[in-house]
Backbone as a ProteinNet text record, in pm:
[ID]
protein_1_A
[PRIMARY]
FVIRSGVTGKDRKHVIEFSLKLDSNPEFTGNVLVAYARAAHRMNGEGQTGAKTVFDVPASYLSHRSPEELRREYL
[TERTIARY]
-193.7	-264.5	-206.4	-251	-257.4	-312.6	-280.4	-294.9	-218.2	-289.5	-311.4	-381.7	-293.2	-389.2	-346.2	-425.7	-466.1	-473.3	-499.3	-595.6	-637.6	-813.7	-865.6	-854.6	-890.6	-999.5	-839.9	-883.9	-778.2	-724.6	-759.8	-718.6	-816.5	-844.3	-909	-846.7	-818.4	-741.5	-810.7	-752	-880.7	-736.6	-802.2	-714.7	-786.7	-734.7	-791.9	-664.8	-765.6	-724	-822.9	-680.8	-714.9	-652.2	-780.7	-712.5	-757.8	-673.4	-679	-644.2	-696	-726.4	-761.4	-659.2	-645.8	-701.8	-719.6	-719.5	-659.6	-572	-472.1	-407.3	-255.4	-208	-256	-160.5	-101.9	-313.8	-341.2	-526.2	-522.3	-522.8	-533.6	-541.6	-306.8	-220.5	-319.2	-305	-314.4	-466	-573.9	-711.2	-601.7	-593.3	-561	-481.7	-372.9	-321.9	-387.2	-489.6	-634.8	-718.3	-692.1	-759.9	-719.9	-587.8	-540.4	-437.5	-462.1	-409	-570.3	-700.4	-815.4	-832.7	-790	-815.8	-709.9	-580.9	-499.9	-513.2	-650.1	-642.7	-741.1	-819.2	-971.2	-859.8	-795.7	-806.9	-649.9	-635.9	-555.2	-580.9	-781.7	-852.4	-943.6	-853.2	-874.8	-894.2	-738.7	-589.2	-467.3	-516.1	-437.8	-300.7	-218.2	-48.8	31.6	142.4	252.7	199.3	295.5	286	172.9	137	92.7	43	33.5	43.4	-88.2	-190	-288.5	-351	-296.1	-367.6	-387.1	-397.8	-396.1	-545.4	-541.5	-684.3	-801.4	-944.8	-1008	-1098.1	-1147	-1156	-1211.8	-1315.8	-1421.2	-1416.1	-1271.6	-1154.3	-1116.5	-1094.9	-1090.5	-1148.8	-1281.9	-1422.7	-1462	-1471	-1625.6	-1741.7	-1749.7	-1901.1	-1916.4	-2052.4	-2067.6	-2103.4	-2050.7	-2005.4	-2206.8	-2308	-2492.6	-2443.7	-2372.7	-2393.1	-2317.4	-2189.6	-2124.2	-2244.3	-2286.3	-2404	-2443.7	-2546.9	-2719.9	-2617.9	-2488.5	-2535.6	-2453	-2318.9	-2269	-2369.6	-2439.3	-2539	-2648.2
-9609	-9677.2	-9596.6	-9556.4	-9557.3	-9636.4	-9611.5	-9720.6	-9673.4	-9620.6	-9561.5	-9685.1	-9729.3	-9785.5	-9778.4	-9759.2	-9693.3	-9754.1	-9701.5	-9822.6	-9672.6	-9710.2	-9613.7	-9698.7	-9576.1	-9602.6	-9695.9	-9830.3	-9920.1	-10013.9	-10058.8	-10173.6	-10263	-10111.6	-10162.1	-10059.5	-10223.1	-10074	-10113.1	-10024.9	-10042.4	-9968.4	-10015.8	-9942.1	-9932.6	-9777.8	-9745	-9745.2	-9744	-9826.3	-9698.7	-9665.7	-9492.4	-9591.9	-9573.4	-9608.6	-9434.7	-9399.7	-9403.3	-9379.5	-9493.4	-9484.2	-9351.7	-9369.9	-9234	-9271.4	-9223.2	-9236.6	-9224.5	-9055.7	-8896.7	-8856.9	-8898.7	-8886.2	-8713.6	-8731	-8534.3	-8393.2	-8467.9	-8358.1	-8379.5	-8507.7	-8461.2	-8396.2	-8412.7	-8250.8	-8165.5	-8120.8	-7970.8	-7953.4	-8048	-8044.6	-7949.9	-8100.4	-8017.9	-7868.9	-7881.9	-7727.4	-7636	-7619.8	-7505.6	-7528.6	-7626	-7621.5	-7510.5	-7585.2	-7547.8	-7357.8	-7326.9	-7216.9	-7124.1	-7161.3	-7138.1	-7092.8	-7188.9	-7198	-7054.3	-7116.1	-6964.3	-6831.4	-6749.6	-6667.7	-6633.7	-6778.8	-6669.6	-6684.2	-6751.1	-6704.3	-6611.8	-6583.9	-6418.4	-6287.5	-6318.6	-6209	-6150.4	-6299.6	-6271.4	-6231.9	-6167.1	-6126.8	-6272.6	-6383.5	-6504.4	-6507	-6542.7	-6524.7	-6600.6	-6624.6	-6796.7	-6848.6	-6978.8	-7099.2	-7158.2	-7233	-7349.5	-7508.6	-7532	-7669.1	-7762.8	-7821.7	-7879.7	-7941.8	-7923.5	-7948.5	-7829.9	-7753.6	-7575.5	-7520.8	-7582.4	-7548.3	-7594.5	-7506.4	-7549.8	-7606.6	-7775.5	-7837.1	-7734.4	-7726.8	-7618.5	-7505.5	-7447.1	-7369.4	-7399.8	-7571.2	-7628.2	-7622.4	-7570	-7596	-7455.3	-7461.6	-7337	-7311.9	-7405.5	-7403.2	-7390	-7303.2	-7253.1	-7318.9	-7272.9	-7416.9	-7406.4	-7338	-7342	-7516.4	-7517.6	-7591.9	-7671.6	-7682.9	-7812.6	-7889.2	-7839	-7887	-7984.7	-7930.9	-7937	-8064	-8075.3	-8184.5	-8261.4	-8302.5	-8400.2	-8450	-8346.2	-8415.4	-8490.1
2885.6	3025.2	3139.1	3189.5	3385.4	3470.7	3570.6	3712.9	3789.4	3884.6	4031.8	4056.1	4243.5	4302.7	4538.3	4548.8	4690.6	4778.9	4856.3	5050.3	5073.1	5152.4	5171.9	5373.3	5448.4	5565.3	5584	5654.6	5731.6	5596.2	5572.8	5476.8	5337.6	5314.3	5148.3	5146.5	4966.7	4840.8	4748	4696.2	4537.3	4408	4281.6	4224.8	4095.5	4045.8	3923	3796.1	3639.9	3548.9	3445.2	3430.2	3298.1	3116.7	3009.4	2879	2750.6	2686.8	2548.3	2490.6	2363.6	2239.9	2081.5	2039.9	1937	1851.9	1761.2	1578.3	1513.5	1562.5	1550	1672.3	1693	1827	1775.3	1652.5	1692.8	1689.5	1666.5	1626.7	1783.3	1866.9	1980.2	2072.7	2066.6	2087.3	2074.2	2003.7	1921.5	2004.9	2012.7	2078.3	2273.5	2308.6	2424.1	2442.5	2405.9	2361.4	2314.6	2256.1	2194	2328.9	2370.7	2509.5	2704.8	2690.8	2817.8	2776	2668.3	2590.8	2603.8	2586	2647.7	2802.4	2851.4	3034.7	3022.4	2945.5	3099.7	3009.8	2906.1	2837.4	2955.6	2960.5	3074.7	3216.2	3251.4	3398.4	3386.9	3235.7	3292	3276.4	3201.3	3220.9	3365.3	3398.8	3570.8	3658.3	3629.9	3721.2	3732.4	3702	3779.1	3647.5	3704.6	3633	3716.7	3624.9	3658	3643.8	3683.8	3617.4	3721	3601.3	3704.6	3681.6	3672.7	3639.8	3608.4	3556.3	3472.4	3551.7	3733.7	3832.1	3868.6	3879	3905.6	3768	3666	3587.5	3602.4	3659.2	3659.5	3558	3562.1	3451.8	3355.8	3437.7	3352.5	3206.8	3291.5	3178.4	3069.6	3043.4	2929.3	2819.7	2789.8	2737.7	2699	2608.2	2537	2458.2	2613.2	2656.7	2831.8	2801.5	3003.9	3074.6	3178.5	3302.5	3329.9	3308.8	3285.3	3131.8	2968.3	2917.4	3017.2	3050.5	3100.7	3199.4	3304.4	3367.4	3341.2	3310.4	3175.5	3095.5	3080.9	2959.8	3032.1	3139.5	3186.4	3320.6	3439.8	3539.5	3505.7
[MASK]
+++++++++++++++++++++++++++++++++++++++++++++++++++++++++++++++++++++++++++

């Protein structure tokens, strides 16, 4: 679980909670590694180099689908 709290405006408090339940942690980890390798390859193809954090990688780079397919399916 990841729980994040914060304040917006003057005194509006918010809490967001993320949870993840896996049948296979090794399979999930492998898929995440492949997704970020795919993203690194795409970014390198665009001339980007250097160290990146997960926050530096656009979410669309993590999928093998085209941006058009992602918009059609998720929007």
